[in-house]
C-alpha positions in Angstrom: -9.0 -58.5 -15.1 -10.9 -56.2 -15.1 -10.9 -55.5 -11.4 -14.5 -54.7 -11.1 -17.9 -54.6 -12.8 -21.5 -53.3 -12.4 -24.0 -55.4 -10.5 -26.8 -56.9 -12.6 -24.4 -57.4 -15.6 -22.2 -60.1 -17.0 -18.4 -59.6 -17.2 -15.6 -61.4 -19.0 -12.7 -62.0 -16.6 -9.2 -63.2 -17.2 -7.0 -64.9 -14.6 -3.2 -65.3 -14.9 -1.0 -67.8 -13.1 0.8 -71.1 -13.4 -0.5 -74.6 -13.9 -4.0 -73.5 -14.7 -4.7 -76.0 -17.4 -7.1 -78.1 -15.3 -9.0 -75.2 -13.7 -12.5 -76.5 -12.7 -14.1 -73.8 -10.5 -14.0 -70.2 -9.3 -14.6 -70.3 -5.6 -16.4 -67.1 -4.4 -16.3 -66.3 -0.7 -19.4 -64.1 -1.0 -22.8 -64.6 -2.6 -24.1 -62.9 -5.7 -21.5 -64.0 -8.3 -22.3 -66.9 -10.7 -19.8 -68.4 -13.1 -21.5 -68.9 -16.4 -18.5 -70.1 -18.4 -15.0 -71.2 -17.5 -12.2 -72.0 -19.9 -8.5 -72.8 -19.4 -7.1 -71.1 -22.4 -3.5 -72.1 -21.6 -1.7 -73.4 -18.6 -1.2 -69.7 -17.6 -4.5 -68.1 -18.6 -8.1 -68.8 -17.5 -11.1 -66.9 -19.0 -14.5 -66.8 -17.3 -17.9 -65.2 -17.7 -19.3 -64.0 -14.5 -22.9 -63.1 -13.9 -23.4 -60.5 -11.1 -26.8 -60.6 -9.4 -28.8 -57.4 -9.3 -28.8 -57.6 -5.5 -25.2 -58.6 -5.2 -23.4 -57.0 -2.3 -21.4 -53.9 -3.3 -17.7 -53.7 -2.7 -14.9 -56.2 -2.3 -15.4 -59.9 -3.2 -12.9 -62.7 -2.6 -12.1 -65.3 -5.3 -10.0 -68.3 -5.7 -9.4 -70.7 -8.6 -9.8 -74.4 -7.8 -8.0 -76.8 -10.2 -8.0 -80.6 -10.3 -4.6 -80.4 -8.6 -4.9 -77.5 -6.1 -6.2 -74.1 -4.9 -4.9 -70.7 -5.9 -4.1 -67.7 -3.7 -6.9 -65.3 -3.0 -7.7 -62.4 -5.3 -10.2 -59.6 -5.0 -13.0 -58.4 -7.4 -15.2 -55.3 -6.9 -18.9 -54.9 -7.5 -20.3 -51.4 -8.1 -23.4 -49.6 -9.2 -22.0 -47.8 -12.3 -21.3 -49.2 -15.8 -17.6 -49.9 -16.4 -15.8 -48.4 -19.4 -12.2 -49.1 -20.4 -9.5 -46.6 -20.6 -8.5 -45.7 -24.2 -5.0 -44.5 -25.1 -3.7 -42.0 -26.1 -5.2 -39.8 -23.3 -2.0 -38.3 -21.8 -3.0 -34.6 -22.2 -6.2 -32.6 -21.8 -6.3 -32.3 -25.6 -6.4 -36.1 -25.8 -8.8 -36.5 -22.9 -11.2 -39.4 -23.2 -14.8 -38.3 -22.9 -16.7 -40.0 -20.1 -20.4 -39.9 -19.4 -21.1 -39.1 -15.7 -22.0 -41.9 -13.2 -19.5 -44.3 -14.7 -16.5 -46.3 -13.6 -13.3 -46.3 -15.7 -11.0 -49.3 -15.6 -7.5 -48.1 -16.5 -3.8 -48.6 -15.9 -1.0 -46.1 -15.3 2.3 -46.9 -17.0 5.6 -45.2 -16.4 5.4 -41.4 -16.6 1.8 -41.9 -17.7 -1.0 -39.4 -17.1 -4.5 -40.5 -17.9 -6.9 -37.6 -18.8 -10.7 -37.8 -18.9 -13.2 -35.1 -20.0 -16.6 -34.6 -18.3 -19.3 -32.0 -19.0 -21.0 -30.2 -16.1 -23.6 -27.6 -15.7 -23.2 -24.8 -13.1 -24.1 -26.0 -9.7 -23.9 -29.7 -10.5 -22.0 -32.0 -8.1 -18.9 -33.8 -9.4 -17.3 -36.5 -7.3 -14.4 -38.6 -8.4 -12.8 -41.5 -6.5 -10.0 -43.9 -7.3 -9.6 -47.4 -6.2 -5.9 -48.1 -6.8 -4.0 -49.7 -3.9 -7.3 -51.0 -2.6 -7.5 -53.3 -5.6 -4.7 -55.2 -4.0 -2.6 -55.5 -7.1 0.5 -53.3 -6.3 1.8 -50.5 -4.1 0.1 -48.0 -6.5 0.1 -44.5 -5.0 -2.4 -42.6 -7.3 -2.9 -38.9 -7.6 -6.2 -37.3 -8.7 -6.4 -33.8 -10.3 -9.5 -31.8 -11.4 -8.8 -28.9 -13.7 -10.4 -26.5 -16.2 -9.7 -27.1 -19.8 -7.3 -24.1 -19.7 -5.2 -25.9 -17.1 -6.4 -24.1 -14.0 -6.3 -26.7 -11.1 -9.5 -26.8 -9.1 -8.5 -29.8 -6.8 -5.4 -31.9 -6.4 -5.6 -34.9 -4.0 -3.1 -37.7 -3.1 -4.0 -39.5 0.1 -7.2 -39.6 2.1 -8.0 -41.0 5.5 -10.9 -43.0 4.1 -9.1 -44.3 1.1 -5.6 -44.5 2.5 -3.3 -43.9 -0.6 -6.4 -43.7 -2.8 -7.7 -40.1 -3.4 -11.2 -38.8 -3.8 -12.6 -35.3 -4.4 -16.0 -33.5 -4.6 -16.7 -30.2 -6.2 -19.7 -28.1 -7.2 -19.3 -26.9 -10.8 -18.6 -23.2 -10.9 -19.9 -22.8 -14.4 -21.2 -24.8 -17.4 -18.5 -26.5 -19.4 -16.0 -29.3 -19.8 -13.7 -30.3 -17.0 -10.6 -32.5 -17.0 -10.0 -35.3 -14.5 -6.4 -36.7 -14.5 -5.0 -39.8 -12.9 -1.3 -40.5 -12.4 1.1 -42.2 -10.1 2.3 -39.6 -7.5 5.9 -39.8 -8.5 5.2 -40.8 -12.2 6.5 -44.2 -11.4 3.6 -46.2 -12.8 3.9 -49.7 -14.3 1.8 -52.4 -15.8 0.5 -53.4 -12.4 -0.9 -49.9 -11.5 -4.5 -50.8 -12.3 -7.3 -48.6 -11.1 -11.1 -48.1 -11.0 -12.0 -44.4 -11.4 -15.6 -43.6 -10.3 -16.9 -40.3 -11.8 -20.4 -39.0 -11.2 -22.9 -36.9 -9.3 -22.7 -39.2 -6.2 -21.8 -37.8 -2.8 -18.5 -39.0 -1.4 -18.8 -38.7 2.4 -15.6 -38.6 4.3 -17.1 -39.6 7.6 -20.1 -41.2 9.2 -21.6 -40.9 12.7 -22.0 -43.0 14.8 -19.2 -45.4 14.1 -21.3 -48.4 14.9 -24.6 -49.8 16.1 -26.3 -52.8 17.7 -26.7 -55.9 15.6 -30.2 -56.3 14.0 -31.3 -52.8 14.8 -32.2 -49.8 12.6 -29.8 -46.9 13.1 -29.8 -43.4 11.8 -26.4 -42.7 10.3 -25.2 -39.1 9.5 -22.8 -38.9 6.6 -20.7 -35.8 5.9 -19.2 -34.4 2.7 -17.6 -31.0 2.2 -19.5 -30.6 -1.0 -23.0 -31.9 0.0 -22.9 -31.3 3.7 -24.6 -33.6 6.1 -27.3 -36.2 5.2 -28.9 -39.1 6.9 -29.5 -42.8 6.0 -31.5 -45.1 8.2 -30.1 -48.6 7.8 -30.8 -51.9 9.3 -27.7 -53.6 10.5 -26.8 -57.3 10.1 -28.1 -59.7 12.7 -24.6 -60.8 13.7 -21.7 -58.8 15.0 -19.1 -57.7 12.6 -15.7 -56.2 13.4 -15.8 -53.9 10.4 -18.9 -53.4 8.3 -19.2 -51.2 5.2 -21.9 -48.6 4.8 -22.5 -47.4 1.2 -24.0 -43.9 1.5 -27.0 -43.1 -0.6 -27.7 -39.5 -1.6 -30.3 -38.3 -4.2 -30.7 -41.8 -5.5 -27.0 -42.4 -6.1 -24.7 -44.7 -4.1 -21.2 -43.9 -3.1 -18.8 -46.4 -4.9 -16.9 -47.4 -1.7 -18.1 -47.7 1.9 -17.6 -45.8 5.1 -16.7 -48.3 7.9 -18.5 -49.0 11.2 -18.7 -51.6 13.9 -21.6 -53.9 14.4 -21.8 -55.2 18.0 -24.1 -56.3 20.8 -23.8 -52.9 22.6 -26.3 -50.1 23.0 -25.1 -46.8 21.7 -24.6 -43.7 23.8 -24.3 -40.6 21.6 -22.6 -37.4 22.6 -25.2 -34.7 23.1 -23.1 -31.8 22.0 -19.8 -30.1 22.5 -18.1 -31.5 25.6 -15.1 -29.2 26.3 -14.7 -30.4 29.9 -15.9 -32.7 32.7 -18.7 -30.4 33.7 -20.3 -30.8 30.2 -19.9 -34.5 30.0 -22.6 -36.5 28.2 -24.3 -38.7 30.8 -24.9 -42.4 30.2 -28.1 -43.4 32.0 -27.1 -47.1 32.0 -24.2 -49.0 33.4 -21.7 -50.7 31.0 -21.6 -52.5 28.7 -22.3 -49.8 26.1 -20.6 -47.9 23.2 -19.8 -44.2 23.6 -19.9 -42.3 20.3 -18.8 -38.7 19.5 -17.0 -36.3 17.2 -14.1 -33.9 18.2 -15.3 -31.3 15.7 -14.2 -28.0 17.3 -10.9 -26.4 18.4 -10.3 -27.1 22.1 -13.0 -29.8 22.2 -12.6 -33.0 24.2 -14.9 -36.0 24.3 -16.3 -36.4 27.9 -18.8 -39.0 29.2 -20.1 -39.8 32.7 -21.3 -43.2 33.6 -22.3 -45.3 36.7 -20.2 -48.4 37.6 -20.2 -50.9 40.4 -17.3 -51.6 42.7 -15.0 -54.4 41.6 -16.5 -55.0 38.2 -13.6 -54.8 35.7 -14.2 -53.1 32.3 -12.2 -52.9 29.1 -12.4 -49.7 27.1 -11.5 -49.9 23.4 -11.4 -47.0 21.0 -12.3 -47.4 17.4 -11.2 -44.5 15.2 -8.1 -45.2 13.1 -9.3 -48.8 12.6 -12.5 -47.4 11.0 -10.5 -44.8 8.9 -11.1 -41.8 11.2 -8.2 -39.4 11.4 -8.4 -39.2 15.2 -5.2 -40.2 17.0 -6.7 -41.0 20.3 -5.6 -40.6 23.9 -8.0 -42.2 26.4 -8.3 -41.5 30.1 -10.6 -42.5 33.0 -11.3 -40.3 36.0 -13.1 -40.7 39.3 -15.9 -38.4 40.4 -13.4 -36.1 42.1 -11.4 -35.7 38.8 -8.5 -37.9 39.7 -6.9 -39.8 36.8 -7.3 -43.6 37.3 -6.0 -45.0 34.0 -4.8 -43.7 30.6 -3.5 -44.9 27.3 -2.6 -43.6 23.9 -2.3 -45.9 20.9 1.1 -47.3 21.7 -0.2 -50.9 21.5 -2.1 -50.5 18.2 -4.0 -48.2 16.0 -6.3 -47.0 18.7 -6.3 -46.5 22.5 -7.4 -49.2 24.9 -7.2 -49.8 28.7 -8.6 -51.9 31.5 -10.3 -50.3 34.6 -11.7 -51.7 37.8 -13.9 -49.3 39.9 -12.9 -49.1 43.5 -16.4 -48.0 44.6 -19.9 -47.8 43.3 -20.3 -44.3 41.9 -20.0 -42.2 38.7 -16.9 -42.2 36.6 -15.7 -40.1 33.7 -14.1 -41.0 30.3 -12.2 -38.4 28.3 -10.9 -38.9 24.7 -8.7 -36.4 22.9 -6.5 -36.2 19.8 -2.8 -36.6 20.5 -1.9 -33.4 18.5 -5.1 -31.5 19.5 -6.5 -31.8 16.0 -10.2 -31.5 15.3 -12.8 -31.6 12.4 -16.0 -33.0 11.2 -14.3 -36.3 10.3 -12.7 -36.9 13.8 -15.3 -39.4 14.8 -14.7 -42.0 17.5 -16.4 -45.0 19.2 -15.4 -46.3 22.7 -16.7 -49.7 23.5 -17.0 -50.3 27.3 -17.6 -53.9 28.4 -16.4 -56.5 30.9 -13.5 -58.7 29.6 -14.9 -61.3 27.4 -13.6 -64.7 26.5 -12.5 -65.3 22.9 -10.4 -67.6 20.7 -8.6 -66.4 17.5 -8.1 -69.3 15.1 -5.6 -69.1 12.2 -3.1 -71.0 10.1 0.3 -69.5 10.9 2.4 -68.1 8.1 4.5 -70.9 6.6 7.2 -68.4 5.8 7.9 -64.8 6.9 5.6 -62.2 5.3 3.7 -64.8 3.3 0.0 -64.7 4.2 -1.2 -66.8 1.3 0.9 -70.0 0.9 -0.9 -73.1 2.2 -3.7 -71.1 3.8 -6.1 -73.8 2.5 -6.6 -77.5 2.6 -5.9 -79.4 -0.7 -6.1 -83.2 -0.1 -5.2 -85.6 -2.9 -7.5 -88.6 -3.3 -6.4 -91.5 -1.2 -3.9 -89.3 0.6 -3.5 -86.9 3.5 -2.7 -83.2 4.0 -1.6 -81.6 7.3 -1.6 -78.0 8.5 -0.6 -76.3 11.6 -3.4 -74.6 13.4 -3.1 -71.9 16.0 -5.6 -70.9 18.7 -5.0 -67.7 20.7 -7.1 -67.6 23.9 -8.1 -64.3 25.5 -9.5 -64.1 29.0 -9.9 -67.8 29.0 -8.0 -71.1 29.5 -8.6 -74.8 29.1 -8.6 -77.4 26.5 -9.8 -76.8 22.9 -11.4 -79.1 20.4 -11.2 -78.4 16.6 -13.9 -79.2 14.1 -14.7 -78.5 10.5 -18.4 -79.3 9.9 -19.7 -80.4 6.5 -16.4 -81.6 5.1 -16.6 -82.8 1.5 -17.7 -86.3 0.9 -15.0 -88.8 1.7 -12.9 -86.4 3.7 -12.2 -86.8 7.5 -10.3 -84.7 10.0 -7.9 -86.1 12.6 -7.2 -83.7 15.5 -6.0 -84.1 19.0 -7.4 -82.1 22.0 -5.4 -78.9 22.3 -3.9 -78.8 25.8 -4.6 -75.9 28.0 -0.9 -74.8 28.0 -0.5 -75.2 24.2 -1.6 -72.8 21.5 -1.0 -74.8 18.3 -1.0 -78.4 16.9 -1.3 -80.2 13.6 -4.5 -81.1 11.9 -4.6 -83.9 9.4 -7.2 -84.2 6.6 -7.6 -87.5 4.8 -9.5 -88.2 1.6 -10.8 -91.5 0.5 -9.5 -93.0 -2.8 -13.0 -92.5 -4.3 -13.7 -89.0 -2.8 -15.2 -86.7 -5.4 -12.8 -84.1 -6.7 -14.2 -80.7 -5.6 -14.1 -78.0 -3.0 -16.1 -75.8 -0.6 -15.7 -73.0 1.9 -16.1 -74.2 5.5 -16.1 -72.9 9.1 -13.1 -74.2 11.1 -13.9 -73.8 14.8 -12.1 -74.2 18.1 -14.4 -74.9 21.1 -13.6 -74.7 24.8 -15.5 -74.0 28.0 -15.3 -71.5 30.8 -17.5 -70.6 33.8 -20.1 -69.0 31.5 -20.3 -71.9 29.2 -19.0 -72.6 25.7 -16.4 -70.4 24.0 -16.2 -70.8 20.2 -13.5 -69.3 18.0 -13.7 -69.2 14.2 -11.0 -69.4 11.6 -9.9 -66.2 10.0 -7.3 -65.5 7.3 -5.8 -62.0 7.2 -4.2 -61.5 3.7 -1.6 -58.8 3.1 -2.3 -58.1 -0.6 0.1 -55.2 -0.9 3.4 -54.9 1.0 5.6 -51.9 1.0 9.2 -51.2 2.2 10.4 -53.4 5.0 7.5 -55.7 4.3 5.0 -53.2 5.8 1.4 -54.1 5.1 0.0 -51.3 2.9 -3.4 -53.0 2.1 -4.9 -56.1 3.6 -8.2 -58.0 3.6 -9.6 -61.0 5.4 -11.9 -64.0 5.0 -13.5 -66.2 7.6 -14.0 -69.5 5.8 -11.3 -72.0 4.9 -11.2 -73.6 1.5 -11.1 -77.4 1.6 -10.7 -79.3 -1.6 -10.1 -82.9 -2.8 -7.6 -83.0 -5.7 -6.6 -85.7 -8.1 -4.4 -88.7 -7.0 -0.7 -88.1 -6.7 2.1 -90.7 -7.2 3.4 -90.9 -3.7 2.4 -91.0 0.0 4.3 -90.9 3.3 3.8 -92.2 6.8 5.5 -92.1 10.1 6.6 -95.4 11.4 5.1 -95.2 14.8 7.8 -95.3 17.4 7.4 -98.1 20.1 9.5 -96.2 22.6 9.4 -92.7 24.0 11.6 -89.7 23.3 13.2 -89.0 26.7 14.1 -85.6 28.1 17.7 -84.8 27.2 17.6 -87.5 24.6 17.0 -88.0 20.9 15.0 -90.1 18.5 15.7 -91.3 14.9 12.1 -91.0 13.6 11.5 -93.3 10.6 9.7 -91.8 7.7 8.5 -94.2 5.0 7.3 -93.3 1.5 5.2 -95.3 -1.0 5.8 -94.5 -4.6 3.7 -95.3 -7.6 5.6 -97.1 -10.4 7.7 -94.7 -12.4 7.8 -91.9 -9.7 11.4 -91.4 -8.6 11.6 -87.8 -7.6 13.2 -86.8 -4.3 10.7 -86.1 -1.5 11.4 -83.3 1.0 10.0 -83.9 4.5 9.6 -81.6 7.5 7.8 -81.6 10.8 4.5 -79.7 10.8 5.0 -78.8 14.5 7.3 -79.6 17.4 5.8 -80.3 20.9 7.0 -78.1 23.8 10.7 -78.6 24.4 11.2 -80.8 21.3 13.3 -79.7 18.3 13.9 -81.3 15.0 16.1 -80.9 11.9 14.7 -78.4 9.5 14.1 -80.8 6.7 15.0 -84.3 5.5 15.2 -85.7 2.0 14.1 -89.0 0.8 16.5 -89.5 -2.0 15.5 -90.1 -5.6 14.0 -93.6 -5.9 14.4 -94.3 -2.1 11.5 -95.1 0.2 12.6 -94.0 3.7 14.6 -91.5 5.6 15.5 -90.9 9.3 14.3 -87.7 10.8 16.1 -86.6 13.9 14.2 -85.3 17.0 15.7 -84.0 20.2 14.1 -83.3 23.5 15.5 -80.7 25.9 15.9 -81.2 29.6 12.8 -78.9 30.1 10.6 -80.7 27.5 7.1 -81.4 28.7 6.3 -85.0 29.5 3.2 -85.8 27.6 1.8 -88.1 24.8 1.6 -85.8 21.7 0.2 -86.2 18.2 2.7 -85.2 15.5 2.7 -85.2 11.7 5.2 -84.6 8.9 4.5 -82.7 5.7 6.2 -83.7 2.4 6.5 -82.1 -1.0 7.8 -83.4 -4.3 7.8 -82.3 -7.9 4.8 -83.7 -9.8 3.9 -82.5 -13.3 6.0 -79.3 -13.0 4.8 -78.2 -9.6 5.3 -79.0 -5.9 2.6 -81.2 -4.5 2.1 -81.6 -0.8 1.0 -84.6 1.2 1.3 -85.6 4.8 1.7 -88.5 7.2 -1.0 -89.7 9.5 -1.3 -88.2 12.9 1.2 -90.3 14.8 1.8 -90.7 18.6 5.0 -89.4 20.2 5.5 -89.9 23.9 7.9 -87.5 25.6 9.0 -89.1 28.9 11.5 -88.8 31.7 14.9 -90.4 31.2 15.7 -93.9 32.5 18.9 -92.7 34.2 21.0 -89.6 34.7 24.6 -89.1 35.8 27.4 -86.9 36.8 31.0 -87.3 35.7 33.8 -86.9 38.2 36.5 -84.4 37.3 39.7 -86.1 36.1 43.3 -84.7 35.8 45.9 -86.7 33.9 48.9 -86.4 31.5 49.5 -87.4 27.9 50.7 -91.0 27.5 49.3 -92.1 30.9 46.5 -94.5 31.6 43.5 -93.0 33.3 40.0 -93.9 34.5 37.1 -91.5 34.3 34.1 -92.4 36.5 30.5 -91.4 36.0 28.2 -91.7 38.9 24.7 -92.9 37.8 21.3 -92.2 39.2 18.7 -94.8 38.2 15.4 -93.2 37.5 13.3 -95.9 35.9 14.0 -99.7 35.6 15.0 -101.1 32.2 15.6 -104.6 31.0 19.0 -105.9 30.0 22.1 -103.8 29.4 22.3 -100.3 28.1 25.3 -99.2 26.0 27.1 -96.1 27.2 29.8 -94.1 25.4 31.9 -91.2 26.6 31.5 -88.3 24.2 33.3 -85.0 23.7 36.8 -86.3 24.1 39.6 -84.4 22.3 41.5 -86.0 19.5 44.0 -88.8 20.4 42.1 -89.6 23.6 39.8 -92.6 23.4 37.6 -94.7 25.6 35.9 -98.0 24.8 32.1 -98.4 25.0 30.7 -99.7 28.2 27.5 -101.3 29.4 25.3 -100.7 32.4 22.3 -102.3 34.0 19.4 -100.8 36.0 21.4 -101.8 39.2 24.7 -100.0 38.4 25.5 -96.9 40.4 28.6 -95.9 38.5 30.5 -96.7 35.3 34.2 -96.2 34.6 35.9 -95.5 31.3 39.5 -96.5 30.7 41.0 -93.6 28.8 43.9 -94.2 26.3 46.0 -91.0 26.3 48.2 -90.6 23.2 51.6 -89.0 24.2 50.9 -86.3 21.6 47.3 -85.6 22.7 46.3 -82.0 23.3 46.7 -80.5 26.7 44.2 -78.3 28.4 40.9 -78.3 30.2 38.0 -80.0 28.3 34.6 -79.2 29.7 32.1 -80.6 27.2 32.2 -84.3 28.1 28.9 -86.2 28.3 27.6 -89.7 27.9 25.5 -91.1 25.2 23.3 -94.0 26.5 21.2 -96.4 24.4 18.5 -98.1 26.5 16.6 -100.9 24.6 12.9 -101.4 24.8 10.4 -103.1 22.5 13.3 -103.8 20.1 14.1 -100.1 19.6 16.8 -97.7 21.0 16.0 -95.0 23.4 19.0 -92.6 23.1 19.9 -90.5 26.2 22.4 -87.8 26.7 23.5 -87.7 30.4 26.3 -86.4 32.6 26.8 -83.2 30.6 29.5 -80.9 31.8 32.1 -83.4 32.7 35.7 -82.0 32.9 38.9 -83.6 31.8 42.1 -81.8 32.5 45.1 -82.9 30.5 48.2 -81.5 32.2 51.6 -81.0 30.4 54.2 -83.6 31.2 56.9 -82.2 33.6 60.4 -82.2 32.0 63.0 -84.3 33.7 65.0 -82.5 36.4 62.5 -79.6 36.7 61.8 -78.7 40.2 58.4 -77.4 41.2 58.5 -74.8 44.0 56.5 -75.4 47.1 53.8 -72.9 48.1 55.5 -69.6 48.9 59.0 -70.7 47.6 61.1 -69.8 44.7 62.3 -71.8 41.7 
């Protein structure tokens, strides 16, 4: 804390956490922040002096702490244009209101049943805007309420939620007279707590509630029209970034003052087509003079209005139409529809699949087509802006580290490699309109760090990556681009890593506020007292079989803690035990793998991740990237159904199908027998077509039909066992012994 500061100043920050005594760096995902001083006050508190550049980007910045032993979760920090003052208690009533100079930001916190009051002086006709950043700070599910009143208690404005700020309110008002006015902040239900921090921006700035158009072409200057109830409409001409951005923040400027938080737009490679006026029906549709791709932009501002556009398209060229409204904080709840030149509906969609409408459309002939967009409930207003991007389907790859546990978007979303050791992560690549192999890369890794990665097969969407640090690799870290590259008919397709972070979750783990970063943090940490490796198997894991994978640990003298081990990832059709433990002081464990009958035959790369208690925390290391071959079985079989009685001798026969030659004899056991029925182990060779088991039936064995018989086979190769499970579904019927003298009726007779 604090959660924000003015650019061009220095600020003292305090970070809280665990095991922070060896903090070495604040890693900033964005430019403009310089750490002047960093001190680990205790193992739970770090204090820092941060210098904010005069040209530092406004808005949300993403920070992490890097210690000698690891990397912290991501936290946000906000840069603004106004000086920051601290809330001073008591300020619970208008009589106790804290006096605030206008064009300032107040850093405060709302406790239980707390109401924070601030007094500002205005002259008649002056603009007053106030905006809270509460839930958007990413600290808690704070639901703030903002009230503006006269000193006599007359309420002039009372706001809870806004479309632009979500649960964070804002208001703008022109002063009706000279005098003091009271701005109050509270939690909507008075259920504040120590985590309900806020930044309250108070000043003469304009707080636009919408911007038009909702996007522009990368690298171009675009005239954006902002709208505020208090100031009306005003224009900013802004040059957009040279690269496309899914969501880009525009900070509106009005009369030399900048809005404290942005309006959101898209930056893309598409040319804008702007609605030319009200379009209540197809006859008044705005005409696009060019064929797609392009972006259609408009506002449903009047009652009964619909957004209509006409555009030419060629036969057989498929297009995707994607609406951007809710995703950019517009209140429009869209319904999208495409019509032919005769007015027949060809395709439609509401927002059932996401926040905004989308559909695919293939013209059946070369002619003009129409697009209509409406609000689901027929609502309208100056803020009901929309953008429809129309383009051919494009190839893309989304790269991420999957959550290691449900609803946890922060744990192990980084790479922390101990010196002389390894660290593994699962990586996921989702292909869109594209297939084929992918190759992963992380350019400019820290000195002494290397990446081991297999080619990601065309029919697979995830695999393990293993990072390894040399024993003398410098301790440090950096933010890097993790890419997945493939090819299609048009050339290379490159996907980049992105971490979506749910900073605030509500009931049922609903995401209330989230943010994202597009660089992965890779760090070398200090040496740890253990390492692990997979003892590379010399034999395959066969379909329908199992493998006792050997995991070996190397311990430094004096380190005796248990080591927990789990697979980073299972190949298609392979399952594994959830976790295995190398006991205290031990150096190995067996990790069980199983392959289903439908497992894919392939040579895969696998890794295991381990964690153990080191200096009061859990430290993770991994094995190397080891080879696992999944192969077809050497033999299969089918058991003949057998019916017998307790106390009798019986022979159960299994017919074998030899699939692949093997040397020597394979051991075979009959499994699934009920209690008090036994069969000795047998042996088979590659030439045997059947095997028989002599059953010993205890007179007191259970009777009934037993349908879960199968055979466990151990084929030997390269000195190692290849376990098979074959002949599943064999049936043994144990019939009751007939009592002496009992006659059994023939068919159709009577007893």
